[in-house]
The first five atom37 places (N, CA, C, CB, O) and aatype in JSON, in Angstrom:
{
  "aatype": [20, 20, 20, 20, 20, 20, 20, 20, 20, 20, 20, 20, 20, 20, 20, 20, 20, 20, 20, 20, 20, 20, 20, 20, 20, 20, 20, 20, 20, 20, 20, 20, 20, 20, 20, 20, 20, 20, 20, 20, 20, 20, 20, 20, 20, 20, 20, 20, 20, 20, 20, 20, 20, 20, 20, 20, 20, 20, 20, 20, 20, 20, 20, 20, 20, 20, 20, 20, 20, 20, 20, 20, 20, 20, 20, 20, 20, 20, 20, 20],
  "atom_mask": [
    [1, 1, 1, 1, 1],
    [1, 1, 1, 1, 1],
    [1, 1, 1, 1, 1],
    [1, 1, 1, 1, 1],
    [1, 1, 1, 1, 1],
    [1, 1, 1, 1, 1],
    [1, 1, 1, 1, 1],
    [1, 1, 1, 1, 1],
    [1, 1, 1, 1, 1],
    [1, 1, 1, 1, 1],
    [1, 1, 1, 1, 1],
    [1, 1, 1, 1, 1],
    [1, 1, 1, 1, 1],
    [1, 1, 1, 1, 1],
    [1, 1, 1, 1, 1],
    [1, 1, 1, 1, 1],
    [1, 1, 1, 1, 1],
    [1, 1, 1, 1, 1],
    [1, 1, 1, 1, 1],
    [1, 1, 1, 1, 1],
    [1, 1, 1, 1, 1],
    [1, 1, 1, 1, 1],
    [1, 1, 1, 1, 1],
    [1, 1, 1, 1, 1],
    [1, 1, 1, 1, 1],
    [1, 1, 1, 1, 1],
    [1, 1, 1, 1, 1],
    [1, 1, 1, 1, 1],
    [1, 1, 1, 1, 1],
    [1, 1, 1, 1, 1],
    [1, 1, 1, 1, 1],
    [1, 1, 1, 1, 1],
    [1, 1, 1, 1, 1],
    [1, 1, 1, 1, 1],
    [1, 1, 1, 1, 1],
    [1, 1, 1, 1, 1],
    [1, 1, 1, 1, 1],
    [1, 1, 1, 1, 1],
    [1, 1, 1, 1, 1],
    [1, 1, 1, 1, 1],
    [1, 1, 1, 1, 1],
    [1, 1, 1, 1, 1],
    [1, 1, 1, 1, 1],
    [1, 1, 1, 1, 1],
    [1, 1, 1, 1, 1],
    [1, 1, 1, 1, 1],
    [1, 1, 1, 1, 1],
    [1, 1, 1, 1, 1],
    [1, 1, 1, 1, 1],
    [1, 1, 1, 1, 1],
    [1, 1, 1, 1, 1],
    [1, 1, 1, 1, 1],
    [1, 1, 1, 1, 1],
    [1, 1, 1, 1, 1],
    [1, 1, 1, 1, 1],
    [1, 1, 1, 1, 1],
    [1, 1, 1, 1, 1],
    [1, 1, 1, 1, 1],
    [1, 1, 1, 1, 1],
    [1, 1, 1, 1, 1],
    [1, 1, 1, 1, 1],
    [1, 1, 1, 1, 1],
    [1, 1, 1, 1, 1],
    [1, 1, 1, 1, 1],
    [1, 1, 1, 1, 1],
    [1, 1, 1, 1, 1],
    [1, 1, 1, 1, 1],
    [1, 1, 1, 1, 1],
    [1, 1, 1, 1, 1],
    [1, 1, 1, 1, 1],
    [1, 1, 1, 1, 1],
    [1, 1, 1, 1, 1],
    [1, 1, 1, 1, 1],
    [1, 1, 1, 1, 1],
    [1, 1, 1, 1, 1],
    [1, 1, 1, 1, 1],
    [1, 1, 1, 1, 1],
    [1, 1, 1, 1, 1],
    [1, 1, 1, 1, 1],
    [1, 1, 1, 1, 1]
  ],
  "atom_positions": [
    [[-42.1, -41.39, -1.59], [-41.57, -41.39, -2.95], [-41.68, -40.02, -3.57], [-42.28, -42.4, -3.81], [-40.77, -39.54, -4.25]],
    [[-42.87, -39.38, -3.32], [-43.16, -38.05, -3.83], [-42.18, -37.08, -3.22], [-44.61, -37.63, -3.53], [-41.74, -36.14, -3.88]],
    [[-41.83, -37.31, -1.94], [-40.92, -36.32, -1.25], [-39.55, -36.4, -1.94], [-40.78, -36.63, 0.33], [-38.91, -35.37, -2.12]],
    [[-39.11, -37.53, -2.3], [-37.77, -37.69, -2.95], [-37.73, -37.04, -4.28], [-37.41, -39.16, -3.12], [-36.72, -36.42, -4.62]],
    [[-38.8, -37.14, -5.07], [-38.91, -36.45, -6.34], [-38.91, -34.97, -6.16], [-40.14, -36.86, -7.06], [-38.29, -34.27, -6.97]],
    [[-39.58, -34.44, -5.13], [-39.64, -33.03, -4.82], [-38.29, -32.56, -4.45], [-40.62, -32.75, -3.71], [-37.94, -31.46, -4.87]],
    [[-37.51, -33.26, -3.72], [-36.19, -32.8, -3.15], [-35.25, -32.93, -4.39], [-35.65, -33.72, -1.82], [-34.35, -32.1, -4.52]],
    [[-35.41, -33.89, -5.27], [-34.53, -34.01, -6.49], [-34.77, -32.8, -7.43], [-34.83, -35.38, -7.27], [-33.85, -32.26, -8.05]],
    [[-36.16, -32.39, -7.51], [-36.38, -31.32, -8.43], [-35.87, -30.02, -7.81], [-37.87, -31.21, -8.79], [-35.38, -29.15, -8.53]],
    [[-35.96, -29.87, -6.51], [-35.39, -28.69, -5.85], [-33.88, -28.62, -6.03], [-35.74, -28.69, -4.36], [-33.31, -27.56, -6.27]],
    [[-33.27, -29.76, -5.89], [-31.81, -29.87, -6.1], [-31.4, -29.48, -7.5], [-31.35, -31.28, -5.81], [-30.42, -28.76, -7.71]],
    [[-32.19, -30.0, -8.5], [-31.91, -29.57, -9.97], [-32.03, -28.1, -10.17], [-32.88, -30.26, -10.96], [-31.2, -27.49, -10.83]],
    [[-33.13, -27.5, -9.59], [-33.33, -26.1, -9.72], [-32.25, -25.32, -9.1], [-34.61, -25.71, -9.15], [-31.78, -24.34, -9.68]],
    [[-31.82, -25.71, -7.96], [-30.72, -24.98, -7.22], [-29.47, -25.25, -8.0], [-30.56, -25.46, -5.68], [-28.69, -24.3, -8.06]],
    [[-29.15, -26.29, -8.57], [-27.96, -26.46, -9.4], [-28.0, -25.7, -10.55], [-27.76, -27.79, -9.77], [-26.98, -25.15, -10.95]],
    [[-29.14, -25.6, -11.17], [-29.18, -24.7, -12.38], [-29.0, -23.26, -12.05], [-30.5, -24.85, -13.11], [-28.34, -22.55, -12.82]],
    [[-29.52, -22.8, -10.99], [-29.33, -21.36, -10.49], [-27.87, -21.16, -10.26], [-30.14, -21.05, -9.14], [-27.34, -20.14, -10.68]],
    [[-27.2, -22.06, -9.6], [-25.78, -21.93, -9.26], [-24.98, -21.81, -10.54], [-25.28, -23.13, -8.4], [-24.2, -20.89, -10.76]],
    [[-25.24, -22.85, -11.41], [-24.58, -22.77, -12.74], [-24.82, -21.47, -13.55], [-25.04, -23.92, -13.55], [-23.89, -20.98, -14.19]],
    [[-26.02, -20.94, -13.55], [-26.32, -19.69, -14.17], [-25.53, -18.57, -13.58], [-27.75, -19.41, -14.07], [-25.05, -17.7, -14.3]],
    [[-25.38, -18.56, -12.22], [-24.67, -17.51, -11.64], [-23.18, -17.53, -11.89], [-24.92, -17.52, -10.26], [-22.51, -16.51, -12.05]],
    [[-22.69, -18.82, -11.89], [-21.17, -18.95, -12.2], [-20.97, -18.61, -13.64], [-20.59, -20.44, -11.92], [-19.98, -17.93, -13.91]],
    [[-21.75, -18.97, -14.58], [-21.59, -18.66, -15.93], [-21.69, -17.12, -16.13], [-22.6, -19.42, -16.74], [-20.92, -16.56, -16.9]],
    [[-22.67, -16.44, -15.45], [-22.78, -14.93, -15.59], [-21.55, -14.34, -15.08], [-24.01, -14.33, -14.84], [-21.02, -13.46, -15.76]],
    [[-20.97, -14.74, -13.87], [-19.77, -14.24, -13.34], [-18.58, -14.48, -14.18], [-19.56, -14.79, -12.06], [-17.68, -13.65, -14.2]],
    [[-18.53, -15.58, -14.88], [-17.48, -15.91, -15.88], [-17.55, -14.93, -17.0], [-17.63, -17.36, -16.41], [-16.49, -14.45, -17.41]],
    [[-18.69, -14.59, -17.56], [-18.86, -13.77, -18.59], [-18.42, -12.31, -18.21], [-20.25, -13.85, -19.02], [-17.71, -11.67, -18.98]],
    [[-18.82, -11.83, -17.06], [-18.43, -10.57, -16.6], [-16.93, -10.43, -16.49], [-19.06, -10.3, -15.34], [-16.37, -9.42, -16.93]],
    [[-16.29, -11.37, -15.94], [-14.88, -11.34, -15.74], [-14.19, -11.36, -17.13], [-14.44, -12.54, -14.86], [-13.27, -10.58, -17.39]],
    [[-14.64, -12.22, -17.98], [-14.18, -12.36, -19.33], [-14.18, -11.01, -20.2], [-15.04, -13.4, -19.99], [-13.26, -10.65, -20.93]],
    [[-15.35, -10.36, -20.01], [-15.59, -9.05, -20.77], [-14.6, -8.02, -20.15], [-17.19, -8.52, -20.63], [-13.97, -7.27, -20.89]],
    [[-14.46, -7.97, -18.85], [-13.52, -7.05, -18.23], [-12.06, -7.33, -18.7], [-13.63, -7.16, -16.68], [-11.29, -6.42, -19.0]],
    [[-11.72, -8.61, -18.74], [-10.37, -8.97, -19.11], [-10.13, -8.62, -20.62], [-10.13, -10.51, -18.83], [-9.02, -8.19, -20.95]],
    [[-11.06, -8.77, -21.49], [-10.92, -8.47, -22.88], [-10.82, -6.82, -23.02], [-12.2, -9.12, -23.71], [-10.0, -6.29, -23.77]],
    [[-11.71, -6.1, -22.25], [-11.65, -4.67, -22.32], [-10.29, -4.09, -21.8], [-12.81, -4.09, -21.53], [-9.74, -3.13, -22.33]],
    [[-9.84, -4.69, -20.83], [-8.58, -4.41, -20.18], [-7.4, -4.47, -21.24], [-8.36, -5.43, -19.0], [-6.59, -3.57, -21.49]],
    [[-7.49, -5.73, -21.81], [-6.38, -6.04, -22.9], [-6.5, -5.22, -24.07], [-6.42, -7.49, -23.39], [-5.47, -4.91, -24.68]],
    [[-7.73, -4.79, -24.5], [-7.84, -3.95, -25.63], [-7.39, -2.47, -25.38], [-9.25, -3.99, -26.1], [-6.92, -1.74, -26.24]],
    [[-7.61, -2.14, -24.08], [-7.24, -0.7, -23.64], [-5.71, -0.58, -23.74], [-7.73, -0.37, -22.08], [-5.19, 0.44, -24.21]],
    [[-4.98, -1.69, -23.28], [-3.62, -1.69, -23.27], [-2.97, -1.73, -24.63], [-3.19, -2.74, -22.49], [-1.81, -1.34, -24.77]],
    [[-3.72, -2.23, -25.69], [-3.14, -2.23, -27.04], [-3.42, -1.0, -27.78], [-3.63, -3.37, -27.83], [-2.83, -0.78, -28.84]],
    [[-4.23, -0.23, -27.32], [-4.57, 1.03, -28.07], [-3.38, 2.02, -28.04], [-5.87, 1.73, -27.43], [-2.64, 2.0, -27.05]],
    [[-3.13, 2.9, -29.08], [-2.23, 3.86, -29.04], [-2.62, 4.88, -27.97], [-2.08, 4.43, -30.34], [-3.8, 5.16, -27.76]],
    [[-1.59, 5.43, -27.31], [-1.87, 6.44, -26.27], [-2.15, 7.81, -26.93], [-0.65, 6.55, -25.26], [-1.57, 8.14, -27.97]],
    [[-3.02, 8.57, -26.33], [-3.31, 9.86, -26.95], [-2.68, 10.96, -26.11], [-4.84, 10.09, -27.08], [-3.03, 11.15, -24.95]],
    [[-1.81, 11.64, -26.67], [-1.04, 12.74, -26.01], [-1.23, 13.94, -26.76], [0.44, 12.46, -25.9], [-0.78, 14.05, -27.9]],
    [[-1.93, 14.96, -26.13], [-2.18, 16.31, -26.79], [-2.87, 16.16, -28.08], [-0.87, 17.08, -27.04], [-2.57, 16.91, -29.01]],
    [[-3.8, 15.21, -28.23], [-4.62, 15.07, -29.4], [-3.9, 14.28, -30.48], [-5.03, 16.43, -29.9], [-4.46, 14.07, -31.56]],
    [[-2.64, 13.84, -30.21], [-1.85, 13.05, -31.23], [-1.81, 11.63, -30.72], [-0.36, 13.64, -31.46], [-1.71, 11.36, -29.52]],
    [[-1.89, 10.69, -31.74], [-1.7, 9.3, -31.24], [-0.23, 8.95, -31.2], [-2.45, 8.27, -32.12], [0.54, 9.28, -32.1]],
    [[0.1, 8.28, -30.15], [1.51, 7.74, -30.03], [1.56, 6.23, -30.06], [2.17, 8.22, -28.72], [0.89, 5.6, -29.23]],
    [[2.3, 5.6, -30.95], [2.36, 4.23, -31.06], [3.79, 3.79, -30.71], [1.94, 3.8, -32.44], [4.76, 4.26, -31.29]],
    [[3.89, 2.84, -29.71], [5.17, 2.37, -29.31], [5.58, 1.23, -30.2], [5.16, 1.95, -27.85], [4.98, 0.15, -30.18]],
    [[6.61, 1.46, -31.01], [7.14, 0.41, -31.94], [8.34, -0.38, -31.4], [7.56, 1.04, -33.25], [8.92, -1.2, -32.1]],
    [[8.67, -0.12, -30.19], [9.91, -0.86, -29.6], [9.55, -2.34, -29.41], [10.37, -0.22, -28.15], [8.39, -2.73, -29.27]],
    [[10.6, -3.11, -29.4], [10.43, -4.52, -29.09], [10.17, -4.77, -27.66], [11.61, -5.26, -29.5], [10.51, -3.9, -26.86]],
    [[9.56, -5.93, -27.18], [9.34, -6.16, -25.79], [10.7, -6.05, -24.98], [8.66, -7.56, -25.6], [10.7, -5.58, -23.85]],
    [[11.79, -6.47, -25.54], [13.03, -6.39, -24.8], [13.43, -4.96, -24.55], [14.12, -7.1, -25.53], [13.92, -4.66, -23.47]],
    [[13.24, -4.05, -25.54], [13.55, -2.66, -25.33], [12.65, -2.03, -24.36], [13.51, -1.92, -26.57], [13.04, -1.12, -23.63]],
    [[11.44, -2.49, -24.33], [10.49, -1.78, -23.35], [10.78, -2.23, -21.94], [8.95, -2.1, -23.69], [10.43, -1.51, -21.0]],
    [[11.41, -3.39, -21.72], [11.69, -3.76, -20.31], [13.03, -3.33, -19.8], [11.6, -5.23, -20.14], [13.34, -3.51, -18.62]],
    [[13.85, -2.76, -20.69], [15.24, -2.41, -20.29], [15.27, -1.25, -19.29], [16.08, -2.03, -21.53], [14.27, -0.54, -19.21]],
    [[16.28, -1.03, -18.55], [16.45, 0.0, -17.57], [16.69, 1.29, -18.38], [17.65, -0.33, -16.56], [17.4, 1.32, -19.39]],
    [[16.02, 2.38, -17.86], [16.31, 3.64, -18.55], [17.45, 4.31, -17.97], [15.15, 4.54, -18.54], [18.23, 4.91, -18.71]],
    [[17.64, 4.26, -16.66], [18.78, 4.87, -16.03], [19.78, 3.83, -15.64], [18.38, 5.67, -14.83], [19.43, 2.9, -14.9]],
    [[21.03, 3.92, -16.11], [22.03, 3.0, -15.89], [22.44, 3.04, -14.31], [23.23, 3.33, -16.87], [22.19, 4.01, -13.6]],
    [[23.1, 1.87, -13.86], [23.43, 1.73, -12.54], [24.54, 2.75, -12.18], [23.83, 0.32, -12.28], [24.57, 3.19, -11.04]],
    [[25.44, 3.15, -13.1], [26.41, 4.11, -12.78], [25.96, 5.61, -12.77], [27.48, 3.93, -13.7], [26.74, 6.5, -12.46]],
    [[24.85, 5.81, -13.08], [24.24, 7.21, -13.08], [23.63, 7.54, -11.69], [23.08, 7.33, -14.22], [23.17, 6.65, -10.97]],
    [[23.65, 8.79, -11.37], [23.03, 9.26, -10.11], [24.13, 9.42, -9.14], [21.93, 8.27, -9.56], [25.29, 9.12, -9.4]],
    [[23.69, 9.96, -7.91], [24.65, 10.21, -6.82], [23.94, 9.96, -5.57], [25.24, 11.65, -6.85], [22.71, 10.02, -5.46]],
    [[24.82, 9.65, -4.57], [24.32, 9.32, -3.19], [24.28, 10.77, -2.44], [25.35, 8.17, -2.38], [25.27, 11.49, -2.4]],
    [[23.12, 11.07, -1.91], [22.91, 12.27, -1.16], [22.76, 11.89, 0.36], [21.65, 13.03, -1.7], [21.85, 11.16, 0.74]],
    [[23.64, 12.39, 1.15], [23.52, 12.25, 2.64], [22.42, 13.15, 3.12], [24.87, 12.6, 3.37], [22.25, 14.24, 2.58]],
    [[21.7, 12.75, 4.07], [20.69, 13.53, 4.62], [20.63, 13.33, 6.09], [19.43, 13.23, 4.0], [21.09, 12.3, 6.59]],
    [[20.07, 14.31, 6.85], [19.98, 14.17, 8.26], [18.57, 14.42, 8.62], [20.92, 15.11, 8.98], [18.03, 15.46, 8.23]],
    [[17.9, 13.51, 9.36], [16.5, 13.66, 9.61], [16.31, 14.7, 10.7], [15.87, 12.32, 9.98], [16.95, 14.64, 11.75]],
    [[15.43, 15.63, 10.46], [15.19, 16.74, 11.47], [13.94, 16.47, 12.17], [15.12, 18.17, 10.83], [12.87, 16.28, 11.57]],
    [[14.08, 16.44, 13.47], [12.99, 16.19, 14.45], [12.39, 17.59, 14.87], [13.55, 15.38, 15.76], [13.1, 18.5, 15.27]],
    [[11.12, 17.68, 14.74], [10.5, 19.01, 15.14], [10.17, 19.01, 16.65], [9.15, 19.3, 14.3], [9.66, 20.0, 17.18]]
  ]
}
């Protein structure tokens, strides 16, 4: 009977250690996620001046160069 109590106590201690490690890992990941999110929301600093993007999300996702712009350049691979 004493052996079962001892095994149960060891099991509980092990479970608490695992829960503590999982909770700690969760906190580290959550802090990194928050820091990354905050970093993306800050205005960019260019030459000492703050730049704030006021475009809508649709405007930020649009193509900059249209499909009809540019040209095809033929090339020939040169072997040395």
